[in-house]
PDB file of N, CA, C and O in Angstrom:
ATOM      1  N   MET A   1     -26.363  24.627  19.733  1.00  0.00           N
ATOM      2  CA  MET A   1     -25.303  25.201  18.929  1.00  0.00           C
ATOM      3  C   MET A   1     -23.961  24.795  19.545  1.00  0.00           C
ATOM      4  O   MET A   1     -23.779  24.913  20.757  1.00  0.00           O
ATOM      5  N   PRO A   2     -23.033  24.322  18.733  1.00  0.00           N
ATOM      6  CA  PRO A   2     -21.749  23.871  19.289  1.00  0.00           C
ATOM      7  C   PRO A   2     -20.885  25.035  19.777  1.00  0.00           C
ATOM      8  O   PRO A   2     -20.981  26.159  19.283  1.00  0.00           O
ATOM      9  N   VAL A   3     -20.051  24.734  20.747  1.00  0.00           N
ATOM     10  CA  VAL A   3     -19.059  25.688  21.228  1.00  0.00           C
ATOM     11  C   VAL A   3     -17.677  25.164  20.858  1.00  0.00           C
ATOM     12  O   VAL A   3     -17.480  23.964  20.668  1.00  0.00           O
ATOM     13  N   GLU A   4     -16.742  26.073  20.763  1.00  0.00           N
ATOM     14  CA  GLU A   4     -15.350  25.707  20.493  1.00  0.00           C
ATOM     15  C   GLU A   4     -14.691  25.304  21.803  1.00  0.00           C
ATOM     16  O   GLU A   4     -14.822  25.993  22.815  1.00  0.00           O
ATOM     17  N   VAL A   5     -13.978  24.178  21.774  1.00  0.00           N
ATOM     18  CA  VAL A   5     -13.255  23.705  22.952  1.00  0.00           C
ATOM     19  C   VAL A   5     -11.788  23.587  22.577  1.00  0.00           C
ATOM     20  O   VAL A   5     -11.435  22.886  21.628  1.00  0.00           O
ATOM     21  N   ARG A   6     -10.942  24.268  23.318  1.00  0.00           N
ATOM     22  CA  ARG A   6      -9.493  24.224  23.092  1.00  0.00           C
ATOM     23  C   ARG A   6      -8.871  23.253  24.084  1.00  0.00           C
ATOM     24  O   ARG A   6      -9.030  23.382  25.298  1.00  0.00           O
ATOM     25  N   LEU A   7      -8.157  22.277  23.532  1.00  0.00           N
ATOM     26  CA  LEU A   7      -7.574  21.213  24.351  1.00  0.00           C
ATOM     27  C   LEU A   7      -6.085  21.441  24.572  1.00  0.00           C
ATOM     28  O   LEU A   7      -5.387  21.895  23.665  1.00  0.00           O
ATOM     29  N   PRO A   8      -5.593  21.132  25.763  1.00  0.00           N
ATOM     30  CA  PRO A   8      -4.152  21.232  26.005  1.00  0.00           C
ATOM     31  C   PRO A   8      -3.435  20.075  25.308  1.00  0.00           C
ATOM     32  O   PRO A   8      -4.051  19.069  24.955  1.00  0.00           O
ATOM     33  N   THR A   9      -2.156  20.231  25.119  1.00  0.00           N
ATOM     34  CA  THR A   9      -1.349  19.225  24.438  1.00  0.00           C
ATOM     35  C   THR A   9      -1.535  17.844  25.042  1.00  0.00           C
ATOM     36  O   THR A   9      -1.608  16.862  24.303  1.00  0.00           O
ATOM     37  N   VAL A  10      -1.614  17.738  26.361  1.00  0.00           N
ATOM     38  CA  VAL A  10      -1.682  16.428  27.012  1.00  0.00           C
ATOM     39  C   VAL A  10      -2.983  15.684  26.710  1.00  0.00           C
ATOM     40  O   VAL A  10      -3.024  14.463  26.856  1.00  0.00           O
ATOM     41  N   LEU A  11      -4.036  16.372  26.300  1.00  0.00           N
ATOM     42  CA  LEU A  11      -5.304  15.714  25.986  1.00  0.00           C
ATOM     43  C   LEU A  11      -5.518  15.495  24.488  1.00  0.00           C
ATOM     44  O   LEU A  11      -6.456  14.801  24.095  1.00  0.00           O
ATOM     45  N   ARG A  12      -4.676  16.066  23.668  1.00  0.00           N
ATOM     46  CA  ARG A  12      -4.906  16.009  22.219  1.00  0.00           C
ATOM     47  C   ARG A  12      -4.847  14.602  21.653  1.00  0.00           C
ATOM     48  O   ARG A  12      -5.608  14.283  20.740  1.00  0.00           O
ATOM     49  N   ASN A  13      -3.972  13.753  22.163  1.00  0.00           N
ATOM     50  CA  ASN A  13      -3.921  12.375  21.666  1.00  0.00           C
ATOM     51  C   ASN A  13      -5.244  11.663  21.899  1.00  0.00           C
ATOM     52  O   ASN A  13      -5.626  10.793  21.116  1.00  0.00           O
ATOM     53  N   SER A  14      -5.939  12.021  22.956  1.00  0.00           N
ATOM     54  CA  SER A  14      -7.236  11.403  23.263  1.00  0.00           C
ATOM     55  C   SER A  14      -8.350  11.944  22.372  1.00  0.00           C
ATOM     56  O   SER A  14      -9.461  11.413  22.368  1.00  0.00           O
ATOM     57  N   ALA A  15      -8.051  13.002  21.618  1.00  0.00           N
ATOM     58  CA  ALA A  15      -9.039  13.624  20.728  1.00  0.00           C
ATOM     59  C   ALA A  15      -8.551  13.603  19.285  1.00  0.00           C
ATOM     60  O   ALA A  15      -8.814  14.531  18.520  1.00  0.00           O
ATOM     61  N   GLY A  16      -7.847  12.555  18.924  1.00  0.00           N
ATOM     62  CA  GLY A  16      -7.391  12.411  17.544  1.00  0.00           C
ATOM     63  C   GLY A  16      -6.345  13.421  17.131  1.00  0.00           C
ATOM     64  O   GLY A  16      -6.191  13.700  15.942  1.00  0.00           O
ATOM     65  N   GLY A  17      -5.615  13.980  18.101  1.00  0.00           N
ATOM     66  CA  GLY A  17      -4.554  14.930  17.798  1.00  0.00           C
ATOM     67  C   GLY A  17      -5.021  16.356  17.585  1.00  0.00           C
ATOM     68  O   GLY A  17      -4.214  17.227  17.262  1.00  0.00           O
ATOM     69  N   GLN A  18      -6.306  16.609  17.758  1.00  0.00           N
ATOM     70  CA  GLN A  18      -6.859  17.934  17.503  1.00  0.00           C
ATOM     71  C   GLN A  18      -6.624  18.888  18.676  1.00  0.00           C
ATOM     72  O   GLN A  18      -6.745  18.508  19.841  1.00  0.00           O
ATOM     73  N   ALA A  19      -6.288  20.124  18.343  1.00  0.00           N
ATOM     74  CA  ALA A  19      -6.106  21.155  19.359  1.00  0.00           C
ATOM     75  C   ALA A  19      -7.424  21.847  19.685  1.00  0.00           C
ATOM     76  O   ALA A  19      -7.627  22.315  20.805  1.00  0.00           O
ATOM     77  N   THR A  20      -8.315  21.911  18.706  1.00  0.00           N
ATOM     78  CA  THR A  20      -9.610  22.561  18.869  1.00  0.00           C
ATOM     79  C   THR A  20     -10.691  21.645  18.319  1.00  0.00           C
ATOM     80  O   THR A  20     -10.558  21.100  17.223  1.00  0.00           O
ATOM     81  N   VAL A  21     -11.757  21.479  19.085  1.00  0.00           N
ATOM     82  CA  VAL A  21     -12.887  20.649  18.660  1.00  0.00           C
ATOM     83  C   VAL A  21     -14.181  21.409  18.929  1.00  0.00           C
ATOM     84  O   VAL A  21     -14.187  22.414  19.640  1.00  0.00           O
ATOM     85  N   GLN A  22     -15.263  20.924  18.361  1.00  0.00           N
ATOM     86  CA  GLN A  22     -16.592  21.479  18.607  1.00  0.00           C
ATOM     87  C   GLN A  22     -17.372  20.491  19.465  1.00  0.00           C
ATOM     88  O   GLN A  22     -17.282  19.280  19.263  1.00  0.00           O
ATOM     89  N   ALA A  23     -18.136  21.007  20.420  1.00  0.00           N
ATOM     90  CA  ALA A  23     -18.965  20.143  21.260  1.00  0.00           C
ATOM     91  C   ALA A  23     -20.275  20.861  21.561  1.00  0.00           C
ATOM     92  O   ALA A  23     -20.331  22.090  21.607  1.00  0.00           O
ATOM     93  N   ASN A  24     -21.311  20.081  21.762  1.00  0.00           N
ATOM     94  CA  ASN A  24     -22.638  20.617  22.049  1.00  0.00           C
ATOM     95  C   ASN A  24     -22.937  20.561  23.538  1.00  0.00           C
ATOM     96  O   ASN A  24     -22.441  19.695  24.259  1.00  0.00           O
ATOM     97  N   GLY A  25     -23.758  21.501  23.979  1.00  0.00           N
ATOM     98  CA  GLY A  25     -24.203  21.519  25.362  1.00  0.00           C
ATOM     99  C   GLY A  25     -24.571  22.923  25.774  1.00  0.00           C
ATOM    100  O   GLY A  25     -24.109  23.898  25.180  1.00  0.00           O
ATOM    101  N   SER A  26     -25.408  23.025  26.795  1.00  0.00           N
ATOM    102  CA  SER A  26     -25.787  24.344  27.302  1.00  0.00           C
ATOM    103  C   SER A  26     -25.041  24.690  28.586  1.00  0.00           C
ATOM    104  O   SER A  26     -25.135  25.812  29.084  1.00  0.00           O
ATOM    105  N   THR A  27     -24.292  23.707  29.124  1.00  0.00           N
ATOM    106  CA  THR A  27     -23.446  23.936  30.297  1.00  0.00           C
ATOM    107  C   THR A  27     -22.080  23.309  30.034  1.00  0.00           C
ATOM    108  O   THR A  27     -21.928  22.501  29.118  1.00  0.00           O
ATOM    109  N   VAL A  28     -21.103  23.677  30.830  1.00  0.00           N
ATOM    110  CA  VAL A  28     -19.771  23.075  30.710  1.00  0.00           C
ATOM    111  C   VAL A  28     -19.866  21.561  30.897  1.00  0.00           C
ATOM    112  O   VAL A  28     -19.214  20.811  30.169  1.00  0.00           O
ATOM    113  N   GLY A  29     -20.660  21.105  31.852  1.00  0.00           N
ATOM    114  CA  GLY A  29     -20.815  19.669  32.086  1.00  0.00           C
ATOM    115  C   GLY A  29     -21.370  18.945  30.871  1.00  0.00           C
ATOM    116  O   GLY A  29     -20.898  17.862  30.526  1.00  0.00           O
ATOM    117  N   GLU A  30     -22.370  19.533  30.216  1.00  0.00           N
ATOM    118  CA  GLU A  30     -22.938  18.921  29.011  1.00  0.00           C
ATOM    119  C   GLU A  30     -21.924  18.914  27.874  1.00  0.00           C
ATOM    120  O   GLU A  30     -21.862  17.956  27.103  1.00  0.00           O
ATOM    121  N   VAL A  31     -21.136  19.969  27.767  1.00  0.00           N
ATOM    122  CA  VAL A  31     -20.079  20.015  26.752  1.00  0.00           C
ATOM    123  C   VAL A  31     -19.081  18.889  27.007  1.00  0.00           C
ATOM    124  O   VAL A  31     -18.664  18.207  26.071  1.00  0.00           O
ATOM    125  N   PHE A  32     -18.697  18.691  28.263  1.00  0.00           N
ATOM    126  CA  PHE A  32     -17.772  17.601  28.596  1.00  0.00           C
ATOM    127  C   PHE A  32     -18.380  16.240  28.253  1.00  0.00           C
ATOM    128  O   PHE A  32     -17.689  15.363  27.735  1.00  0.00           O
ATOM    129  N   GLU A  33     -19.672  16.063  28.542  1.00  0.00           N
ATOM    130  CA  GLU A  33     -20.334  14.802  28.197  1.00  0.00           C
ATOM    131  C   GLU A  33     -20.284  14.562  26.694  1.00  0.00           C
ATOM    132  O   GLU A  33     -20.044  13.439  26.251  1.00  0.00           O
ATOM    133  N   ASP A  34     -20.511  15.614  25.908  1.00  0.00           N
ATOM    134  CA  ASP A  34     -20.458  15.473  24.454  1.00  0.00           C
ATOM    135  C   ASP A  34     -19.036  15.178  23.984  1.00  0.00           C
ATOM    136  O   ASP A  34     -18.836  14.393  23.057  1.00  0.00           O
ATOM    137  N   LEU A  35     -18.053  15.804  24.618  1.00  0.00           N
ATOM    138  CA  LEU A  35     -16.658  15.509  24.269  1.00  0.00           C
ATOM    139  C   LEU A  35     -16.341  14.033  24.479  1.00  0.00           C
ATOM    140  O   LEU A  35     -15.691  13.406  23.643  1.00  0.00           O
ATOM    141  N   VAL A  36     -16.801  13.485  25.593  1.00  0.00           N
ATOM    142  CA  VAL A  36     -16.536  12.072  25.887  1.00  0.00           C
ATOM    143  C   VAL A  36     -17.289  11.168  24.911  1.00  0.00           C
ATOM    144  O   VAL A  36     -16.788  10.103  24.549  1.00  0.00           O
ATOM    145  N   ARG A  37     -18.489  11.579  24.480  1.00  0.00           N
ATOM    146  CA  ARG A  37     -19.213  10.800  23.463  1.00  0.00           C
ATOM    147  C   ARG A  37     -18.414  10.769  22.157  1.00  0.00           C
ATOM    148  O   ARG A  37     -18.308   9.732  21.503  1.00  0.00           O
ATOM    149  N   GLN A  38     -17.858  11.919  21.795  1.00  0.00           N
ATOM    150  CA  GLN A  38     -17.091  12.007  20.553  1.00  0.00           C
ATOM    151  C   GLN A  38     -15.726  11.335  20.666  1.00  0.00           C
ATOM    152  O   GLN A  38     -15.258  10.688  19.729  1.00  0.00           O
ATOM    153  N   PHE A  39     -15.104  11.497  21.817  1.00  0.00           N
ATOM    154  CA  PHE A  39     -13.734  11.026  22.038  1.00  0.00           C
ATOM    155  C   PHE A  39     -13.689  10.228  23.342  1.00  0.00           C
ATOM    156  O   PHE A  39     -13.312  10.771  24.381  1.00  0.00           O
ATOM    157  N   PRO A  40     -14.063   8.961  23.304  1.00  0.00           N
ATOM    158  CA  PRO A  40     -14.156   8.152  24.525  1.00  0.00           C
ATOM    159  C   PRO A  40     -12.870   8.105  25.352  1.00  0.00           C
ATOM    160  O   PRO A  40     -12.926   7.874  26.559  1.00  0.00           O
ATOM    161  N   LEU A  41     -11.715   8.320  24.722  1.00  0.00           N
ATOM    162  CA  LEU A  41     -10.460   8.303  25.480  1.00  0.00           C
ATOM    163  C   LEU A  41     -10.356   9.464  26.468  1.00  0.00           C
ATOM    164  O   LEU A  41      -9.500   9.446  27.353  1.00  0.00           O
ATOM    165  N   LEU A  42     -11.214  10.468  26.328  1.00  0.00           N
ATOM    166  CA  LEU A  42     -11.225  11.588  27.277  1.00  0.00           C
ATOM    167  C   LEU A  42     -11.947  11.235  28.581  1.00  0.00           C
ATOM    168  O   LEU A  42     -11.849  11.970  29.563  1.00  0.00           O
ATOM    169  N   ALA A  43     -12.660  10.129  28.592  1.00  0.00           N
ATOM    170  CA  ALA A  43     -13.401   9.717  29.795  1.00  0.00           C
ATOM    171  C   ALA A  43     -12.451   9.641  30.987  1.00  0.00           C
ATOM    172  O   ALA A  43     -11.382   9.036  30.910  1.00  0.00           O
ATOM    173  N   GLY A  44     -12.857  10.260  32.081  1.00  0.00           N
ATOM    174  CA  GLY A  44     -12.056  10.242  33.300  1.00  0.00           C
ATOM    175  C   GLY A  44     -10.954  11.282  33.347  1.00  0.00           C
ATOM    176  O   GLY A  44     -10.309  11.450  34.382  1.00  0.00           O
ATOM    177  N   GLN A  45     -10.727  11.981  32.248  1.00  0.00           N
ATOM    178  CA  GLN A  45      -9.658  12.977  32.231  1.00  0.00           C
ATOM    179  C   GLN A  45     -10.158  14.394  32.510  1.00  0.00           C
ATOM    180  O   GLN A  45      -9.363  15.289  32.798  1.00  0.00           O
ATOM    181  N   LEU A  46     -11.459  14.594  32.426  1.00  0.00           N
ATOM    182  CA  LEU A  46     -12.031  15.919  32.638  1.00  0.00           C
ATOM    183  C   LEU A  46     -12.800  16.012  33.948  1.00  0.00           C
ATOM    184  O   LEU A  46     -12.735  17.020  34.651  1.00  0.00           O
ATOM    185  N   VAL A  47     -13.527  14.948  34.264  1.00  0.00           N
ATOM    186  CA  VAL A  47     -14.387  14.921  35.442  1.00  0.00           C
ATOM    187  C   VAL A  47     -14.070  13.657  36.233  1.00  0.00           C
ATOM    188  O   VAL A  47     -13.833  12.596  35.655  1.00  0.00           O
ATOM    189  N   GLN A  48     -14.066  13.778  37.559  1.00  0.00           N
ATOM    190  CA  GLN A  48     -13.812  12.632  38.428  1.00  0.00           C
ATOM    191  C   GLN A  48     -15.020  11.693  38.459  1.00  0.00           C
ATOM    192  O   GLN A  48     -16.109  12.048  38.008  1.00  0.00           O
ATOM    193  N   ASP A  49     -14.811  10.506  38.991  1.00  0.00           N
ATOM    194  CA  ASP A  49     -15.888   9.512  39.077  1.00  0.00           C
ATOM    195  C   ASP A  49     -17.099  10.023  39.850  1.00  0.00           C
ATOM    196  O   ASP A  49     -18.227   9.608  39.584  1.00  0.00           O
ATOM    197  N   ASP A  50     -16.868  10.925  40.811  1.00  0.00           N
ATOM    198  CA  ASP A  50     -17.991  11.448  41.600  1.00  0.00           C
ATOM    199  C   ASP A  50     -18.709  12.609  40.914  1.00  0.00           C
ATOM    200  O   ASP A  50     -19.620  13.203  41.490  1.00  0.00           O
ATOM    201  N   GLY A  51     -18.298  12.936  39.675  1.00  0.00           N
ATOM    202  CA  GLY A  51     -18.966  13.977  38.909  1.00  0.00           C
ATOM    203  C   GLY A  51     -18.442  15.376  39.125  1.00  0.00           C
ATOM    204  O   GLY A  51     -18.991  16.327  38.568  1.00  0.00           O
ATOM    205  N   THR A  52     -17.394  15.534  39.918  1.00  0.00           N
ATOM    206  CA  THR A  52     -16.799  16.853  40.130  1.00  0.00           C
ATOM    207  C   THR A  52     -15.606  17.038  39.201  1.00  0.00           C
ATOM    208  O   THR A  52     -15.054  16.075  38.669  1.00  0.00           O
ATOM    209  N   MET A  53     -15.225  18.289  39.021  1.00  0.00           N
ATOM    210  CA  MET A  53     -14.083  18.586  38.159  1.00  0.00           C
ATOM    211  C   MET A  53     -12.795  18.123  38.814  1.00  0.00           C
ATOM    212  O   MET A  53     -12.634  18.212  40.031  1.00  0.00           O
ATOM    213  N   HIS A  54     -11.877  17.625  37.991  1.00  0.00           N
ATOM    214  CA  HIS A  54     -10.550  17.284  38.503  1.00  0.00           C
ATOM    215  C   HIS A  54      -9.872  18.555  39.001  1.00  0.00           C
ATOM    216  O   HIS A  54     -10.016  19.620  38.400  1.00  0.00           O
ATOM    217  N   LYS A  55      -9.143  18.440  40.084  1.00  0.00           N
ATOM    218  CA  LYS A  55      -8.460  19.606  40.645  1.00  0.00           C
ATOM    219  C   LYS A  55      -7.276  20.043  39.793  1.00  0.00           C
ATOM    220  O   LYS A  55      -6.863  21.201  39.851  1.00  0.00           O
ATOM    221  N   PHE A  56      -6.724  19.118  38.995  1.00  0.00           N
ATOM    222  CA  PHE A  56      -5.555  19.459  38.189  1.00  0.00           C
ATOM    223  C   PHE A  56      -5.923  19.935  36.786  1.00  0.00           C
ATOM    224  O   PHE A  56      -5.045  20.084  35.936  1.00  0.00           O
ATOM    225  N   VAL A  57      -7.206  20.176  36.536  1.00  0.00           N
ATOM    226  CA  VAL A  57      -7.659  20.685  35.245  1.00  0.00           C
ATOM    227  C   VAL A  57      -8.350  22.024  35.482  1.00  0.00           C
ATOM    228  O   VAL A  57      -9.305  22.108  36.255  1.00  0.00           O
ATOM    229  N   ASN A  58      -7.867  23.062  34.819  1.00  0.00           N
ATOM    230  CA  ASN A  58      -8.497  24.375  34.894  1.00  0.00           C
ATOM    231  C   ASN A  58      -9.340  24.566  33.638  1.00  0.00           C
ATOM    232  O   ASN A  58      -8.894  24.270  32.530  1.00  0.00           O
ATOM    233  N   VAL A  59     -10.554  25.060  33.817  1.00  0.00           N
ATOM    234  CA  VAL A  59     -11.475  25.234  32.701  1.00  0.00           C
ATOM    235  C   VAL A  59     -11.939  26.684  32.685  1.00  0.00           C
ATOM    236  O   VAL A  59     -12.341  27.236  33.709  1.00  0.00           O
ATOM    237  N   TYR A  60     -11.876  27.286  31.506  1.00  0.00           N
ATOM    238  CA  TYR A  60     -12.274  28.676  31.335  1.00  0.00           C
ATOM    239  C   TYR A  60     -13.370  28.782  30.292  1.00  0.00           C
ATOM    240  O   TYR A  60     -13.297  28.157  29.234  1.00  0.00           O
ATOM    241  N   ARG A  61     -14.380  29.570  30.593  1.00  0.00           N
ATOM    242  CA  ARG A  61     -15.367  29.978  29.589  1.00  0.00           C
ATOM    243  C   ARG A  61     -14.948  31.376  29.188  1.00  0.00           C
ATOM    244  O   ARG A  61     -15.042  32.321  29.972  1.00  0.00           O
ATOM    245  N   ASN A  62     -14.488  31.491  27.965  1.00  0.00           N
ATOM    246  CA  ASN A  62     -13.868  32.720  27.497  1.00  0.00           C
ATOM    247  C   ASN A  62     -12.683  32.992  28.432  1.00  0.00           C
ATOM    248  O   ASN A  62     -11.756  32.183  28.454  1.00  0.00           O
ATOM    249  N   ASP A  63     -12.663  34.049  29.178  1.00  0.00           N
ATOM    250  CA  ASP A  63     -11.534  34.307  30.083  1.00  0.00           C
ATOM    251  C   ASP A  63     -11.892  34.092  31.546  1.00  0.00           C
ATOM    252  O   ASP A  63     -11.131  34.484  32.431  1.00  0.00           O
ATOM    253  N   GLU A  64     -13.040  33.474  31.813  1.00  0.00           N
ATOM    254  CA  GLU A  64     -13.503  33.307  33.188  1.00  0.00           C
ATOM    255  C   GLU A  64     -13.302  31.872  33.666  1.00  0.00           C
ATOM    256  O   GLU A  64     -13.722  30.922  33.005  1.00  0.00           O
ATOM    257  N   ASP A  65     -12.660  31.727  34.811  1.00  0.00           N
ATOM    258  CA  ASP A  65     -12.434  30.419  35.418  1.00  0.00           C
ATOM    259  C   ASP A  65     -13.771  29.896  35.946  1.00  0.00           C
ATOM    260  O   ASP A  65     -14.385  30.522  36.810  1.00  0.00           O
ATOM    261  N   VAL A  66     -14.224  28.750  35.429  1.00  0.00           N
ATOM    262  CA  VAL A  66     -15.549  28.245  35.815  1.00  0.00           C
ATOM    263  C   VAL A  66     -15.619  27.831  37.277  1.00  0.00           C
ATOM    264  O   VAL A  66     -16.715  27.689  37.818  1.00  0.00           O
ATOM    265  N   ARG A  67     -14.467  27.631  37.936  1.00  0.00           N
ATOM    266  CA  ARG A  67     -14.491  27.313  39.375  1.00  0.00           C
ATOM    267  C   ARG A  67     -15.108  28.448  40.174  1.00  0.00           C
ATOM    268  O   ARG A  67     -15.662  28.225  41.250  1.00  0.00           O
ATOM    269  N   TYR A  68     -15.012  29.678  39.647  1.00  0.00           N
ATOM    270  CA  TYR A  68     -15.548  30.843  40.344  1.00  0.00           C
ATOM    271  C   TYR A  68     -16.904  31.258  39.789  1.00  0.00           C
ATOM    272  O   TYR A  68     -17.465  32.273  40.203  1.00  0.00           O
ATOM    273  N   LEU A  69     -17.422  30.486  38.868  1.00  0.00           N
ATOM    274  CA  LEU A  69     -18.768  30.707  38.343  1.00  0.00           C
ATOM    275  C   LEU A  69     -19.652  29.600  38.918  1.00  0.00           C
ATOM    276  O   LEU A  69     -19.876  29.545  40.128  1.00  0.00           O
ATOM    277  N   GLU A  70     -20.147  28.733  38.061  1.00  0.00           N
ATOM    278  CA  GLU A  70     -21.004  27.646  38.538  1.00  0.00           C
ATOM    279  C   GLU A  70     -20.402  26.277  38.226  1.00  0.00           C
ATOM    280  O   GLU A  70     -21.127  25.294  38.075  1.00  0.00           O
ATOM    281  N   LYS A  71     -19.086  26.220  38.131  1.00  0.00           N
ATOM    282  CA  LYS A  71     -18.366  24.972  37.844  1.00  0.00           C
ATOM    283  C   LYS A  71     -18.968  24.281  36.625  1.00  0.00           C
ATOM    284  O   LYS A  71     -19.119  24.913  35.579  1.00  0.00           O
ATOM    285  N   LEU A  72     -19.312  23.011  36.732  1.00  0.00           N
ATOM    286  CA  LEU A  72     -19.843  22.263  35.588  1.00  0.00           C
ATOM    287  C   LEU A  72     -21.225  22.747  35.161  1.00  0.00           C
ATOM    288  O   LEU A  72     -21.671  22.443  34.054  1.00  0.00           O
ATOM    289  N   ASP A  73     -21.909  23.497  36.027  1.00  0.00           N
ATOM    290  CA  ASP A  73     -23.227  24.041  35.687  1.00  0.00           C
ATOM    291  C   ASP A  73     -23.139  25.405  35.007  1.00  0.00           C
ATOM    292  O   ASP A  73     -24.167  26.019  34.720  1.00  0.00           O
ATOM    293  N   THR A  74     -21.922  25.884  34.748  1.00  0.00           N
ATOM    294  CA  THR A  74     -21.733  27.169  34.076  1.00  0.00           C
ATOM    295  C   THR A  74     -22.365  27.119  32.689  1.00  0.00           C
ATOM    296  O   THR A  74     -22.071  26.221  31.901  1.00  0.00           O
ATOM    297  N   LYS A  75     -23.225  28.077  32.396  1.00  0.00           N
ATOM    298  CA  LYS A  75     -23.914  28.144  31.104  1.00  0.00           C
ATOM    299  C   LYS A  75     -22.937  28.517  29.990  1.00  0.00           C
ATOM    300  O   LYS A  75     -22.008  29.299  30.192  1.00  0.00           O
ATOM    301  N   VAL A  76     -23.168  27.939  28.814  1.00  0.00           N
ATOM    302  CA  VAL A  76     -22.380  28.273  27.625  1.00  0.00           C
ATOM    303  C   VAL A  76     -23.328  28.514  26.461  1.00  0.00           C
ATOM    304  O   VAL A  76     -24.458  28.024  26.444  1.00  0.00           O
ATOM    305  N   SER A  77     -22.841  29.284  25.483  1.00  0.00           N
ATOM    306  CA  SER A  77     -23.610  29.521  24.261  1.00  0.00           C
ATOM    307  C   SER A  77     -22.665  29.405  23.069  1.00  0.00           C
ATOM    308  O   SER A  77     -21.453  29.268  23.233  1.00  0.00           O
ATOM    309  N   GLY A  78     -23.226  29.460  21.888  1.00  0.00           N
ATOM    310  CA  GLY A  78     -22.472  29.200  20.673  1.00  0.00           C
ATOM    311  C   GLY A  78     -21.282  30.098  20.419  1.00  0.00           C
ATOM    312  O   GLY A  78     -20.367  29.711  19.693  1.00  0.00           O
ATOM    313  N   ASP A  79     -21.270  31.290  20.997  1.00  0.00           N
ATOM    314  CA  ASP A  79     -20.131  32.178  20.761  1.00  0.00           C
ATOM    315  C   ASP A  79     -19.060  32.056  21.845  1.00  0.00           C
ATOM    316  O   ASP A  79     -18.065  32.780  21.812  1.00  0.00           O
ATOM    317  N   ASP A  80     -19.252  31.154  22.798  1.00  0.00           N
ATOM    318  CA  ASP A  80     -18.266  30.950  23.864  1.00  0.00           C
ATOM    319  C   ASP A  80     -17.137  30.038  23.405  1.00  0.00           C
ATOM    320  O   ASP A  80     -17.308  29.204  22.515  1.00  0.00           O
ATOM    321  N   VAL A  81     -15.984  30.217  24.034  1.00  0.00           N
ATOM    322  CA  VAL A  81     -14.836  29.335  23.834  1.00  0.00           C
ATOM    323  C   VAL A  81     -14.506  28.729  25.190  1.00  0.00           C
ATOM    324  O   VAL A  81     -14.317  29.445  26.173  1.00  0.00           O
ATOM    325  N   ILE A  82     -14.440  27.400  25.233  1.00  0.00           N
ATOM    326  CA  ILE A  82     -14.052  26.687  26.448  1.00  0.00           C
ATOM    327  C   ILE A  82     -12.590  26.291  26.295  1.00  0.00           C
ATOM    328  O   ILE A  82     -12.225  25.598  25.346  1.00  0.00           O
ATOM    329  N   SER A  83     -11.762  26.729  27.223  1.00  0.00           N
ATOM    330  CA  SER A  83     -10.342  26.376  27.212  1.00  0.00           C
ATOM    331  C   SER A  83     -10.059  25.476  28.400  1.00  0.00           C
ATOM    332  O   SER A  83     -10.409  25.795  29.536  1.00  0.00           O
ATOM    333  N   ILE A  84      -9.421  24.348  28.123  1.00  0.00           N
ATOM    334  CA  ILE A  84      -9.040  23.401  29.169  1.00  0.00           C
ATOM    335  C   ILE A  84      -7.532  23.477  29.304  1.00  0.00           C
ATOM    336  O   ILE A  84      -6.799  23.283  28.334  1.00  0.00           O
ATOM    337  N   LEU A  85      -7.074  23.762  30.512  1.00  0.00           N
ATOM    338  CA  LEU A  85      -5.641  23.909  30.751  1.00  0.00           C
ATOM    339  C   LEU A  85      -5.222  23.023  31.912  1.00  0.00           C
ATOM    340  O   LEU A  85      -5.938  22.927  32.909  1.00  0.00           O
ATOM    341  N   PRO A  86      -4.072  22.377  31.796  1.00  0.00           N
ATOM    342  CA  PRO A  86      -3.584  21.602  32.937  1.00  0.00           C
ATOM    343  C   PRO A  86      -3.114  22.550  34.032  1.00  0.00           C
ATOM    344  O   PRO A  86      -2.507  23.582  33.745  1.00  0.00           O
ATOM    345  N   ALA A  87      -3.389  22.205  35.270  1.00  0.00           N
ATOM    346  CA  ALA A  87      -2.913  23.007  36.395  1.00  0.00           C
ATOM    347  C   ALA A  87      -1.409  22.802  36.529  1.00  0.00           C
ATOM    348  O   ALA A  87      -0.902  21.698  36.328  1.00  0.00           O
ATOM    349  N   VAL A  88      -0.715  23.863  36.866  1.00  0.00           N
ATOM    350  CA  VAL A  88       0.730  23.806  37.029  1.00  0.00           C
ATOM    351  C   VAL A  88       1.057  24.214  38.454  1.00  0.00           C
ATOM    352  O   VAL A  88       0.556  25.221  38.954  1.00  0.00           O
ATOM    353  N   ALA A  89       1.891  23.433  39.095  1.00  0.00           N
ATOM    354  CA  ALA A  89       2.320  23.746  40.456  1.00  0.00           C
ATOM    355  C   ALA A  89       3.837  23.784  40.479  1.00  0.00           C
ATOM    356  O   ALA A  89       4.505  23.118  39.688  1.00  0.00           O
ATOM    357  N   GLY A  90       4.342  24.538  41.357  1.00  0.00           N
ATOM    358  CA  GLY A  90       5.796  24.617  41.454  1.00  0.00           C
ATOM    359  C   GLY A  90       6.195  25.132  42.816  1.00  0.00           C
ATOM    360  O   GLY A  90       5.365  25.417  43.679  1.00  0.00           O
ATOM    361  N   GLY A  91       7.463  25.236  42.969  1.00  0.00           N
ATOM    362  CA  GLY A  91       7.903  25.717  44.266  1.00  0.00           C
ATOM    363  C   GLY A  91       9.264  26.308  44.190  1.00  0.00           C
ATOM    364  O   GLY A  91       9.795  26.767  45.202  1.00  0.00           O
TER     365      GLY A  91
END
C-alpha cells in the first residue's frame, strides 16, 4: 500500500514539481528506493552512496524523527505520512 511522501521545495524539481507523491514500501528505505525508481533525479539526494541517510536531510514518519527510531529500517504503513525536510543550521 502506498504512503504519502511530502517533499521540501528543494527536491520538488527532481520530482516533476510535485510537493506530495505516493511511494510503495514497508520501510522508509524501501519508500526511498521507490521514489528513486519513479523520479531518478532524486538519486543521491536522500541516501548517501554508503546507504546511510544524508545528515542534512531530516525524515519524519508522521511526527517522529526516524533517526530516533530505526532510521531507514523504520516500518511504514499505508496511513503513514513521510515528510522530508532539509536540515537548517545557523548561528
